Every structure is written in structure tokens, then in C-alpha cells.
C-alpha positions as CSV (number, residue, x, y, z in Angstrom):
1,M,-108.1,98.7,1.1
2,S,-105.9,95.7,0.2
3,K,-102.2,96.2,-0.4
4,Y,-100.2,94.2,-2.9
5,A,-96.6,93.2,-3.5
6,V,-94.8,92.1,-6.7
7,G,-92.4,89.3,-6.8
8,L,-90.0,89.2,-9.8
9,D,-88.6,85.8,-10.4
10,F,-85.7,85.6,-12.9
11,G,-85.2,81.9,-14.0
12,T,-83.0,80.2,-16.4
13,N,-85.2,80.5,-19.5
14,S,-87.8,83.2,-18.5
15,C,-88.9,85.6,-15.9
16,R,-92.2,86.2,-14.2
17,A,-94.0,88.9,-12.2
18,L,-96.4,87.8,-9.6
19,I,-98.9,90.2,-7.9
20,V,-99.8,89.0,-4.4
21,N,-102.3,90.2,-1.8
22,V,-100.2,91.0,1.2
23,E,-102.9,90.3,3.7
24,N,-103.5,86.7,2.8
25,G,-101.0,85.6,0.1
26,N,-103.6,85.2,-2.6
27,E,-102.0,85.4,-6.0
28,L,-104.0,87.8,-8.0
29,A,-102.1,87.7,-11.4
30,S,-98.8,86.7,-13.0
31,H,-97.2,87.0,-16.4
32,V,-94.2,85.2,-17.9
33,F,-91.7,86.5,-20.4
34,S,-89.3,84.2,-22.3
35,Y,-85.9,85.6,-22.8
36,P,-85.3,86.3,-26.5
37,T,-81.6,86.0,-26.6
38,G,-79.8,82.6,-27.4
39,E,-81.3,79.2,-27.2
40,A,-84.3,79.3,-24.8
41,G,-82.8,82.4,-23.3
42,V,-79.3,81.0,-22.9
43,I,-76.2,82.0,-24.9
44,V,-74.4,78.7,-25.7
45,D,-71.4,77.6,-27.7
46,D,-71.5,74.5,-29.9
47,K,-67.8,74.0,-29.3
48,N,-68.0,74.2,-25.6
49,P,-71.0,72.5,-23.9
50,N,-69.9,74.0,-20.5
51,L,-70.6,77.6,-21.6
52,A,-73.9,79.2,-20.6
53,R,-74.3,83.0,-20.6
54,Q,-77.2,85.4,-20.6
55,N,-78.1,88.8,-21.9
56,P,-78.9,91.3,-19.1
57,A,-81.0,93.4,-21.6
58,D,-83.5,90.5,-21.5
59,Y,-84.0,91.1,-17.7
60,L,-84.8,94.8,-18.3
61,E,-87.2,94.1,-21.0
62,G,-88.7,91.3,-18.9
63,I,-89.3,93.7,-15.9
64,E,-91.4,96.0,-18.0
65,V,-93.3,93.3,-20.0
66,T,-94.2,91.1,-17.0
67,I,-95.2,93.8,-14.5
68,R,-97.3,95.7,-17.0
69,H,-99.1,92.6,-18.2
70,A,-99.6,91.3,-14.6
71,I,-101.1,94.6,-13.7
72,S,-103.5,94.4,-16.6
73,K,-104.5,90.9,-15.6
74,A,-105.0,91.9,-12.0
75,K,-107.4,94.6,-13.0
76,V,-109.5,92.0,-14.9
77,A,-109.3,89.5,-12.0
78,D,-110.4,92.1,-9.4
79,Q,-112.0,95.4,-10.4
80,R,-111.0,96.9,-7.0
81,F,-107.3,96.4,-7.7
82,D,-105.3,99.6,-8.1
83,S,-101.7,99.5,-9.0
84,M,-101.1,102.5,-6.7
85,D,-101.7,100.0,-3.8
86,I,-98.6,98.0,-4.7
87,I,-96.2,98.7,-1.8
88,G,-93.1,96.7,-2.7
89,I,-91.1,94.8,-5.3
90,G,-88.8,91.9,-4.5
91,V,-86.4,90.2,-6.8
92,D,-85.1,86.6,-6.9
93,T,-82.7,85.2,-9.6
94,T,-80.5,82.3,-10.5
95,G,-77.1,82.1,-9.0
96,S,-74.3,82.3,-8.9
97,S,-74.8,84.4,-12.1
98,P,-72.2,87.3,-11.9
99,M,-71.6,89.9,-14.6
100,P,-68.8,92.3,-15.3
101,V,-69.7,96.0,-15.2
102,D,-68.1,99.3,-15.8
103,E,-67.6,102.1,-13.3
104,Q,-71.2,103.3,-13.7
105,G,-72.5,99.8,-13.1
106,D,-73.6,99.2,-16.6
107,A,-73.1,95.7,-18.1
108,L,-69.9,95.5,-20.1
109,C,-71.8,93.7,-22.9
110,F,-73.8,96.9,-23.6
111,K,-70.6,98.5,-25.0
112,E,-70.1,98.2,-28.7
113,E,-66.6,96.6,-28.4
114,F,-67.9,93.8,-26.2
115,K,-71.4,93.0,-27.7
116,N,-70.0,89.9,-29.5
117,N,-67.9,88.7,-26.6
118,P,-69.7,86.1,-24.4
119,A,-67.4,86.8,-21.5
120,A,-68.9,90.3,-21.2
121,Y,-72.4,88.9,-20.5
122,V,-73.9,87.3,-17.5
123,W,-72.1,84.0,-16.5
124,L,-75.2,82.0,-15.8
125,W,-75.4,79.6,-12.8
126,K,-75.0,76.5,-15.0
127,D,-71.9,77.8,-16.8
128,H,-69.2,75.2,-15.9
129,T,-66.4,76.5,-18.0
130,S,-64.4,77.3,-14.9
131,Y,-64.1,73.8,-13.5
132,Q,-60.3,74.0,-13.5
133,E,-60.4,77.3,-11.6
134,A,-62.8,75.8,-9.1
135,A,-60.3,72.9,-8.4
136,Q,-57.5,75.5,-8.1
137,I,-59.5,77.5,-5.5
138,T,-60.3,74.3,-3.5
139,E,-56.7,73.2,-3.5
140,L,-55.3,76.5,-2.4
141,A,-57.9,77.1,0.3
142,A,-57.3,73.6,1.7
143,K,-53.6,74.5,2.0
144,I,-53.8,78.1,3.5
145,R,-57.4,79.0,4.3
146,P,-59.2,75.8,5.3
147,Q,-61.8,77.9,7.1
148,F,-63.1,79.1,3.7
149,L,-64.0,75.5,2.7
150,A,-65.5,74.5,6.0
151,K,-68.4,76.9,5.5
152,I,-69.1,75.9,1.9
153,G,-69.2,72.1,2.2
154,G,-65.5,71.4,1.6
155,A,-65.1,72.2,-2.1
156,Y,-65.5,75.2,-4.3
157,S,-67.8,74.9,-7.4
158,S,-67.4,76.0,-11.0
159,E,-71.0,77.4,-10.7
160,W,-69.7,80.0,-8.2
161,W,-68.5,83.6,-8.2
162,W,-64.7,83.4,-7.9
163,S,-64.3,80.5,-10.3
164,K,-66.1,82.5,-13.0
165,I,-64.2,85.7,-12.4
166,L,-60.8,83.8,-12.4
167,H,-61.7,82.0,-15.6
168,C,-62.6,85.3,-17.2
169,K,-59.2,86.7,-16.2
170,N,-57.5,83.6,-17.7
171,V,-59.4,83.3,-21.0
172,A,-60.8,86.8,-21.7
173,P,-58.3,89.3,-20.2
174,E,-59.8,92.0,-22.5
175,V,-63.1,91.7,-20.6
176,Y,-61.5,91.3,-17.1
177,N,-59.2,94.3,-17.6
178,N,-62.1,96.5,-18.7
179,A,-64.4,95.4,-15.9
180,F,-64.5,97.9,-13.0
181,S,-66.4,95.5,-10.8
182,W,-68.5,92.3,-10.9
183,V,-72.1,92.1,-9.7
184,E,-74.5,89.2,-9.2
185,I,-77.7,89.7,-11.1
186,C,-79.8,89.4,-7.9
187,D,-78.0,92.6,-6.8
188,W,-77.9,94.4,-10.2
189,I,-81.6,94.1,-11.0
190,P,-82.8,95.7,-7.7
191,A,-80.2,98.4,-8.1
192,N,-81.5,99.1,-11.5
193,L,-85.0,99.5,-10.2
194,V,-84.0,102.1,-7.7
195,G,-81.8,103.9,-10.3
196,N,-78.4,103.6,-8.5
197,L,-76.0,101.2,-10.3
198,N,-72.8,102.6,-8.8
199,P,-71.0,99.4,-7.8
200,A,-69.9,101.0,-4.6
201,N,-73.5,101.7,-3.6
202,I,-75.2,98.5,-4.6
203,R,-76.5,96.6,-1.5
204,R,-75.1,93.1,-2.1
205,S,-77.1,90.0,-1.0
206,I,-75.7,88.0,1.8
207,C,-77.4,85.0,0.2
208,A,-75.2,85.4,-2.9
209,A,-72.1,86.6,-1.1
210,G,-72.1,84.0,1.6
211,H,-73.0,80.9,-0.4
212,K,-71.0,81.7,-3.6
213,A,-68.3,84.3,-2.9
214,M,-66.9,83.0,0.4
215,F,-68.0,86.1,2.2
216,N,-68.0,85.7,6.0
217,D,-67.8,88.3,8.8
218,S,-65.5,86.1,10.8
219,W,-62.7,86.8,8.2
220,N,-63.8,90.4,7.4
221,G,-66.0,89.7,4.4
222,L,-64.5,88.5,1.1
223,P,-61.4,86.4,0.9
224,D,-58.3,88.4,1.7
225,K,-56.0,90.0,-0.9
226,E,-53.1,87.7,-0.1
227,F,-55.3,84.6,-0.9
228,L,-56.6,86.1,-4.1
229,D,-53.2,87.2,-5.3
230,E,-51.9,83.7,-4.5
231,L,-54.7,82.4,-6.8
232,S,-53.7,84.7,-9.6
233,S,-51.3,87.7,-9.6
234,G,-53.3,90.9,-9.4
235,L,-56.6,89.4,-8.5
236,G,-56.4,90.9,-5.1
237,K,-56.8,94.4,-6.6
238,L,-60.3,93.6,-7.6
239,R,-61.3,93.1,-3.9
240,D,-61.3,96.9,-3.3
241,R,-63.8,97.4,-6.1
242,L,-66.3,94.8,-4.9
243,F,-68.1,95.1,-1.6
244,P,-67.3,95.3,2.2
245,Q,-70.8,94.4,3.4
246,A,-73.8,92.2,2.5
247,Y,-77.4,92.3,3.5
248,S,-80.4,90.0,4.1
249,A,-83.4,90.3,1.8
250,E,-85.6,91.9,4.5
251,Q,-83.6,95.1,4.0
252,K,-84.9,97.9,1.8
253,I,-82.4,99.2,-0.7
254,G,-84.6,102.2,-1.8
255,N,-87.7,103.2,-3.6
256,L,-88.6,102.6,-7.2
257,S,-87.0,105.3,-9.4
258,A,-89.1,107.8,-11.2
259,E,-88.1,106.4,-14.5
260,W,-89.2,102.9,-13.6
261,A,-92.3,104.1,-11.9
262,E,-93.4,105.8,-15.1
263,K,-92.6,102.7,-17.2
264,L,-94.5,100.4,-15.0
265,G,-97.4,102.6,-13.9
266,L,-96.4,102.5,-10.2
267,S,-95.7,104.9,-7.4
268,T,-92.2,106.0,-6.4
269,N,-93.3,105.0,-2.9
270,V,-92.8,101.4,-3.9
271,A,-90.1,99.8,-1.7
272,V,-87.5,97.7,-3.4
273,A,-85.9,94.9,-1.3
274,V,-82.4,93.5,-1.4
275,G,-82.4,90.6,-3.9
276,A,-81.5,86.9,-3.3
277,F,-81.4,83.6,-5.1
278,D,-84.6,81.9,-6.2
279,A,-84.3,78.9,-4.0
280,H,-83.8,80.8,-0.8
281,M,-86.8,83.1,-1.5
282,G,-88.7,80.0,-2.6
283,A,-88.1,78.4,0.7
284,V,-89.6,81.4,2.5
285,G,-92.5,81.3,0.1
286,A,-93.0,77.6,1.0
287,G,-93.0,78.4,4.7
288,V,-89.6,77.2,5.7
289,K,-89.0,76.9,9.5
290,E,-86.7,75.0,11.8
291,G,-86.9,71.3,11.0
292,T,-88.4,71.9,7.5
293,L,-86.5,71.0,4.4
294,V,-87.8,72.9,1.4
295,K,-87.2,71.4,-2.0
296,I,-87.5,73.8,-5.0
297,L,-87.9,71.4,-7.9
298,G,-87.2,72.9,-11.3
299,T,-84.6,72.5,-14.1
300,S,-82.3,71.9,-11.1
301,T,-83.2,71.4,-7.5
302,C,-82.2,73.4,-4.4
303,D,-82.7,72.2,-0.9
304,I,-83.0,74.8,1.8
305,M,-83.1,74.6,5.6
306,I,-82.6,77.1,8.4
307,S,-81.1,76.7,11.9
308,P,-81.5,79.4,14.7
309,K,-78.5,81.5,15.5
310,G,-77.1,80.5,18.9
311,K,-77.9,76.8,18.3
312,N,-74.9,74.5,17.8
313,L,-74.6,73.8,14.1
314,N,-71.9,71.6,12.6
315,D,-70.2,72.3,9.2
316,I,-71.7,69.8,6.7
317,P,-69.4,68.4,4.0
318,G,-70.7,68.6,0.5
319,V,-73.4,71.2,1.0
320,C,-73.4,74.6,-0.7
321,G,-72.7,76.6,2.4
322,I,-74.0,77.6,5.8
323,V,-74.6,81.3,5.9
324,D,-75.9,83.7,8.5
325,G,-79.0,85.5,7.2
326,S,-79.0,84.0,3.7
327,V,-82.6,82.8,4.0
328,M,-84.0,85.0,6.7
329,N,-82.7,87.1,9.6
330,N,-81.7,85.4,12.9
331,Y,-81.1,82.0,11.2
332,F,-78.3,80.3,9.4
333,G,-79.3,79.2,5.9
334,I,-78.3,75.7,4.8
335,E,-78.2,75.1,1.0
336,A,-77.8,71.9,-0.9
337,G,-79.1,70.7,-4.3
338,Q,-78.9,68.8,-7.5
339,S,-77.4,70.3,-10.7
340,A,-80.1,68.8,-12.9
341,V,-83.6,67.3,-12.3
342,G,-86.1,68.8,-14.7
343,D,-83.4,69.3,-17.2
344,I,-82.7,65.6,-17.2
345,F,-86.3,64.9,-18.1
346,L,-86.3,67.6,-20.8
347,W,-83.1,66.2,-22.3
348,F,-84.6,62.7,-22.4
349,V,-88.0,63.8,-24.0
350,N,-86.4,66.3,-26.4
351,N,-83.7,63.9,-27.7
352,L,-84.6,60.2,-27.1
353,V,-88.4,59.7,-26.8
354,P,-90.0,58.7,-30.1
355,E,-93.2,60.2,-31.6
356,S,-95.1,57.1,-30.7
357,Y,-95.5,58.8,-27.3
358,G,-96.8,62.0,-28.8
359,K,-95.9,64.7,-31.3
360,T,-95.5,67.5,-28.8
361,Q,-93.4,67.8,-25.7
362,E,-96.5,67.9,-23.5
363,E,-98.0,64.8,-25.1
364,K,-94.8,62.9,-24.6
365,F,-94.6,63.8,-20.9
366,N,-98.2,62.9,-20.3
367,N,-97.9,59.5,-22.0
368,L,-94.6,58.7,-20.3
369,E,-96.1,59.5,-16.9
370,K,-99.2,57.4,-17.7
371,E,-97.2,54.4,-18.7
372,A,-94.5,54.7,-16.0
373,S,-97.2,55.0,-13.3
374,K,-98.3,51.4,-14.2
375,L,-94.8,50.1,-13.2
376,K,-93.8,48.8,-9.8
377,P,-90.6,49.8,-8.1
378,G,-87.8,47.6,-9.4
379,E,-89.8,46.3,-12.3
380,T,-87.7,47.9,-15.0
381,G,-84.4,46.4,-13.9
382,L,-82.9,49.8,-14.5
383,L,-80.8,52.1,-12.3
384,A,-79.5,55.5,-13.2
385,L,-77.1,58.1,-11.8
386,D,-78.5,61.7,-11.9
387,W,-75.3,63.4,-12.9
388,N,-76.2,64.7,-16.4
389,N,-75.1,68.1,-15.3
390,G,-72.5,67.0,-12.7
391,N,-73.1,66.6,-9.0
392,R,-73.7,69.6,-6.8
393,T,-74.3,67.9,-3.5
394,I,-72.7,65.9,-1.9
395,L,-69.8,65.3,-4.3
396,V,-69.4,68.9,-5.6
397,D,-68.0,67.6,-8.9
398,V,-69.1,68.9,-12.4
399,R,-66.7,66.4,-14.0
400,L,-69.3,63.6,-13.7
401,G,-71.9,62.4,-16.2
402,G,-75.2,60.6,-16.1
403,L,-75.4,56.8,-16.3
404,L,-78.1,54.3,-17.1
405,L,-77.6,50.7,-16.1
406,G,-79.6,47.6,-16.9
407,Q,-81.0,48.2,-20.4
408,T,-82.1,45.2,-22.5
409,L,-83.4,44.9,-26.1
410,Y,-86.9,45.2,-24.6
411,T,-86.4,48.4,-22.5
412,Q,-89.1,51.0,-23.2
413,P,-88.8,54.8,-23.0
414,H,-91.3,55.0,-20.1
415,E,-89.2,52.6,-18.2
416,I,-86.2,54.8,-18.7
417,Y,-88.3,57.8,-17.7
418,R,-89.2,56.2,-14.4
419,A,-85.5,55.2,-13.8
420,L,-84.5,58.8,-14.3
421,I,-87.1,60.1,-11.8
422,E,-85.9,57.4,-9.4
423,A,-82.3,58.5,-9.8
424,T,-83.1,62.1,-8.9
425,A,-85.0,60.8,-5.9
426,F,-82.0,58.7,-4.8
427,G,-79.9,61.8,-5.2
428,A,-82.3,63.7,-3.0
429,L,-82.1,61.0,-0.3
430,A,-78.3,61.2,-0.3
431,I,-78.6,64.9,0.5
432,I,-81.2,64.2,3.3
433,D,-78.9,61.5,4.8
434,R,-75.9,63.9,4.7
435,I,-77.7,66.7,6.5
436,E,-79.1,64.5,9.2
437,E,-75.7,62.7,9.6
438,Y,-74.3,66.0,10.7
439,G,-76.9,66.8,13.3
440,V,-79.6,68.7,11.6
441,P,-83.0,66.8,12.0
442,I,-85.5,67.0,9.2
443,K,-89.0,66.8,10.5
444,E,-90.9,67.6,7.3
445,V,-90.3,68.0,3.6
446,V,-92.2,70.7,1.6
447,N,-91.9,70.7,-2.2
448,C,-92.6,73.5,-4.5
449,G,-92.2,74.5,-8.2
450,G,-93.8,73.2,-11.3
451,L,-92.5,69.6,-11.0
452,A,-94.0,69.3,-7.5
453,S,-97.4,70.6,-8.4
454,K,-97.8,69.0,-11.8
455,N,-96.1,65.6,-11.6
456,P,-97.8,63.3,-9.0
457,L,-95.7,60.3,-10.1
458,L,-92.5,62.1,-9.3
459,M,-93.8,63.1,-5.8
460,Q,-95.0,59.6,-5.0
461,I,-91.6,58.2,-6.0
462,Y,-89.9,60.8,-3.8
463,A,-92.1,59.8,-0.9
464,D,-91.4,56.1,-1.4
465,I,-87.7,56.5,-1.8
466,T,-87.1,58.9,1.1
467,N,-89.8,57.1,3.2
468,R,-91.2,60.5,4.2
469,P,-94.4,62.4,3.4
470,M,-94.0,64.9,0.6
471,K,-96.0,68.0,1.3
472,I,-96.8,70.4,-1.6
473,S,-96.7,74.1,-1.2
474,K,-100.0,75.9,-1.9
475,S,-98.1,78.1,-4.4
476,D,-96.3,76.7,-7.4
477,Q,-94.6,80.1,-7.8
478,T,-92.9,80.1,-4.4
479,P,-89.7,82.0,-5.4
480,A,-91.8,84.9,-6.8
481,L,-94.1,84.6,-3.7
482,G,-91.1,84.7,-1.4
483,A,-89.7,87.8,-3.3
484,A,-93.0,89.5,-2.8
485,M,-93.1,88.7,0.9
486,F,-89.6,90.2,1.4
487,S,-90.7,93.3,-0.3
488,A,-93.7,93.5,2.0
489,V,-91.3,93.4,5.0
490,A,-89.0,95.9,3.3
491,A,-92.1,98.2,2.9
492,G,-92.9,97.8,6.6
493,K,-96.1,97.6,8.7
494,N,-96.9,101.3,8.4
495,S,-97.2,100.8,4.6
496,G,-99.4,97.8,4.9
497,G,-96.6,95.2,5.0
498,Y,-95.0,93.3,7.8
499,N,-92.3,93.7,10.5
500,S,-90.7,90.3,9.9
501,I,-90.7,87.3,7.5
502,E,-92.1,85.1,10.2
503,E,-95.1,87.4,10.5
504,A,-95.6,87.4,6.7
505,Q,-95.3,83.6,6.5
506,K,-98.2,83.1,9.0
507,C,-100.5,85.0,6.7
508,M,-99.2,84.3,3.2
509,T,-97.9,80.6,3.0
510,G,-99.3,77.1,3.4
511,T,-99.4,73.6,2.0
512,T,-102.0,71.6,0.0
513,S,-101.7,67.9,-0.8
514,V,-99.5,65.3,0.8
515,F,-98.0,62.2,-0.8
516,N,-97.4,59.5,1.8
517,P,-94.9,56.6,1.4
518,I,-96.4,53.3,0.3
519,H,-94.7,50.7,2.5
520,E,-94.3,47.9,0.0
521,N,-92.6,50.4,-2.4
522,V,-90.3,51.6,0.4
523,D,-89.0,48.1,1.0
524,V,-88.0,47.6,-2.7
525,Y,-86.5,51.1,-2.9
526,K,-84.2,50.4,0.1
527,K,-82.6,47.6,-1.9
528,L,-82.3,49.8,-5.0
529,Y,-80.9,52.7,-3.0
530,K,-78.1,50.5,-1.6
531,L,-77.1,49.7,-5.2
532,Y,-77.4,53.4,-6.1
533,K,-75.0,54.3,-3.3
534,Q,-72.6,51.7,-4.4
535,M,-72.5,53.3,-7.9
536,H,-72.6,56.8,-6.4
537,D,-69.5,56.2,-4.3
538,G,-67.8,54.0,-6.9
539,F,-67.9,56.5,-9.7
540,G,-68.0,59.6,-7.6
541,T,-65.3,59.2,-4.9
542,K,-61.6,58.5,-4.9
543,E,-61.8,56.7,-1.6
544,W,-64.2,53.9,-2.6
545,N,-62.7,50.4,-3.0
546,G,-64.7,47.5,-4.3
547,G,-66.2,45.9,-7.4
548,M,-69.4,46.4,-9.4
549,Y,-70.0,42.8,-10.3
550,N,-73.0,42.4,-8.1
551,V,-75.0,45.4,-9.3
552,M,-76.5,44.1,-12.5
553,K,-77.1,40.7,-11.0
554,E,-79.0,42.2,-8.0
555,L,-81.0,44.5,-10.4
556,L,-82.1,41.5,-12.3
557,N,-83.0,39.6,-9.1
558,I,-85.1,42.5,-7.9
559,R,-86.8,42.9,-11.3
560,D,-87.7,39.2,-11.5
561,E,-89.0,39.1,-8.0
562,V,-91.2,42.1,-8.6
563,R,-92.6,40.8,-11.9
564,R,-93.4,37.4,-10.3
565,S,-95.4,39.1,-7.6
566,K,-97.6,41.1,-10.0
């Protein structure tokens, strides 16, 4: 009798449940639920474009809707399927997406007095309101705790845990003072499933704690009270109400509660695994191993690698952290990424592409890709910086914006679209170069997510710019697949699962197509990348000295040479 696991993937705009055959990784059924609160599931503020919050009630509704519908679909797909054969549930979420909670672990926004206060809701990963606090944390750590920064790439981000909590303390003291504790949603959702929301009992994810909250066993967990109080008087008191330990996602936190079992039509024997971030679980679902860089391509992009414990590993400036166990046991997890990729394309299509390319979003994307595919590298004369949502890696600076250079009175939307794709690929190459520069070799690149599986133009451009084959994961739902795999490990071999993630990967993961570099394209992109790096360093670093006079001229020279050769 086959056994199954459920992966719950909580994204920026929606959540999905994926039912997977544990024996072979076959994806039996899935269902997606779009969050009903806010704009496309995000609470925003017209007066503050940096604000992005989320309603945790949407997650609870999403659990029930997605799992029940996925079970119904699974029964249609395979009449032998029985929901009682589901052995585990795993959870991945965005992050850092922390939330203030009361002493019982309930979201503060559920209280009547806070239902209209955005600060009482989930502070979504892409909320950048705390950029000043991030700079303050970086400055103080550099002075008195440089070891904190060494493990997170050298700078603290406004997307992360402490920046958001400190900003709440500064601008919404009524919320901060009424919050007993703060919880990442990747920890709160699994705790909800097992029916134990007591903040002191919640098993916190080492993935979230290590990459975003500066948790490290070498300095006894979270930053010390002295450091926190130096940041802001009284902040150190919060440390006692947070957590002393953090766990990898292979760990079981408990069984599904009777309440949730009844709601979902499942057994209380279902194991619930410790949660983690979507990218890290997605890397596992894509088959990450030593030497493999996994790119999870979505609204933003996360790049994940692992390095065995015991092997020399240098600190890497500009990455989002090197954390023991954040991806899988016995390995250090290395995280990097870009703050916007798919979101840049969506912004462009939704705001700037005329109806001559189509009336619907899908039609516009299809026609843009069709026309952009006809162009040669360098033919547009355009060059862009992919910073529409700031730069996560390697500059770690949200106070940056996108840039498009080289437009003429004849520039067409599909030319701009190609330039935007190229910009994200140049940003990806900058990350690859940084990781390898500090001694971590990249032997293969595996891509996953909707962009990887549905946009061949993007994948070919990435192959040409990086001069590396771009492999595509066999699953385009790898975060959910990874979450399901972790739950199969949490359930254990005796329940039909696995003893380790490596064991699960051998049976449940793989790749499909490969995009190989086209050498004549590689040569042109090397010239363009040199100009991209000049703009990257010129606009993004204090240390850069030089002029930009040559950039437009060289773009025109490249454009003219390419057009003459057609």
C-alpha cells in the first residue's frame, strides 16, 4: 500500500497543498488558494511603498481549503488513494515573515483592538519599512559584535527578524508592548497544526533563526541582552520570551491535532515536521547536494547551496548567511538571492506593456517572449539593473532602485522585456562569482519554480550569461515537494517514510530538460556583463571610483555590431 505526504507551501500571494507518493515522488494532486486579504494577498499602504503585511487568518483558511481539495483531486486521480495513508505534513513559508503573538501564541491581530493595526499582522518578507533599523543593527554589530555579521554576509537586512521587531518597537509601541513574543510563520503554522501555540513550546526553525535572527550556537543562540539593549533600551527583555533552541526540518514537532484531523479528514497519526523557508525546502526538493546551486525562481529568487560539516568553509560577504542545518542535517546551508525577479516582469507587464501585445496578462507575456526570442544578445542596445526591489545579494541594500539604460525613440516593449530578463541573469552571475570567489565550487545549477519550467527564453539567457548548463527540476512545485519530503523523514521509516533526507532525495527528486550555453551568445554577454558590473559597482558601492562615459557608447557599438552580423 502506497504512503503519501503533504507539502504545504505558503507563498507571497497564495498557498498550495501538494500530495506526493513517498515511494517515488510522484505528485498525485495539488490545490492552490489565493489569500483573500489585501491586494493579491498582501496588506499594503499607498503612503508607504515599503509596507507589506499579511493576515495569518488567510493561512488557516488556506490549510483547510487546499488540503481538502487536494485530497478530493487525489481520489479522482487514483481510486486506490486513501487519505488515511498520508503519513506526514511539512510546511514551508516565506521569510523572514515574523508576527507578534500573545501569551497563548495567538496572533495579536486577532484581537479586536488590533484588527485595524497593520503592525499587529505578519510582517511579510518583502516589507522594507525597517531599513533604518537594519542599518542601525549593522553599524552596532560592526562595532561590538562583528562575529554576528560574519555569518550573515556582512550586513543585516530590512527583510529580517530583528529589523522588523525593532521598527515595530519604534513606530507601533502599542503593538510591541502587548506582544508577549514574536514567531516566524514557518514556526507558527506547524505549531497550529499540532495544537500547541505556547511560544515557549514552539519548535523554532534553525533555517529562520540562523539566517534571519542571528541565532548561532557559538554565541549561545540569539544575540545577547547587552547587544539588544544597546540597540534599543528594553529590547533585551524580549530575548527571554523568544527561544533558546532551534531545530532542523527533519525533526518532528508532534502529531496532527484532533481538531485539525477532523477538519482535514486525516488521522491523528500524521507527523508534522519543523517548518522552514520555501527556498531551503525547495532546494531539497530539487535534489541539492554538495557542488549544486539550486535557484528557486519566483517573484524573487533564492540561491541555495550546502557544504559538509567538517569541511573548511569561508565566510562569504554579501550572502544571506551560512547556517548549520538550515537546509539539511550535517551540512551548512548557504543562502543568497535577488529581491525581485518575477516581480520585475509582472511590474513591467501590468504597468507598461500596451494592449497591442495582448489584452490579458498571459497574452502579453506570451507575445513578449515570442518577439524577444527573435532578438540576438546585444541587439537591443539596452542594459538594466535588476534592483526594482533593492539588492539582496551581494550588496544587501534595499535603498537601491531599478535602472534601464540605452532607450531610443524606437525602443520596443519586447526589447525592454529581454533587457529585464538579462539584468536578472547578470545579477545571478554576480552571486555565482561571489560564492566561487570565496572557495565554494559550483559544479551544476538546478533551477526550479514556475519561471524555470514555463519560460524557456529566460532559461536560455541564464545559460548564455552564466556560461553554464541550466538544469530544470522535474517538479515545478519543489518547495512543496521538499516540505513533503521532510515530513516523510519526520514520520520515519517505520511509518513508510525515510530515515534521512538523502535517502528521500534518491527516490523522490530528479531533473528533466537542460539548457546549454550557445557559445556565440556567451561571447556577447561577456562584454555586456562587464558593463553591468561597472554600473553595479558604480551605483551600488561607496568604494567605486570612475566614470560612466563609456557605457552608452559601448552599448551602441555592441548593438551595431550585432545588427550588422544578422
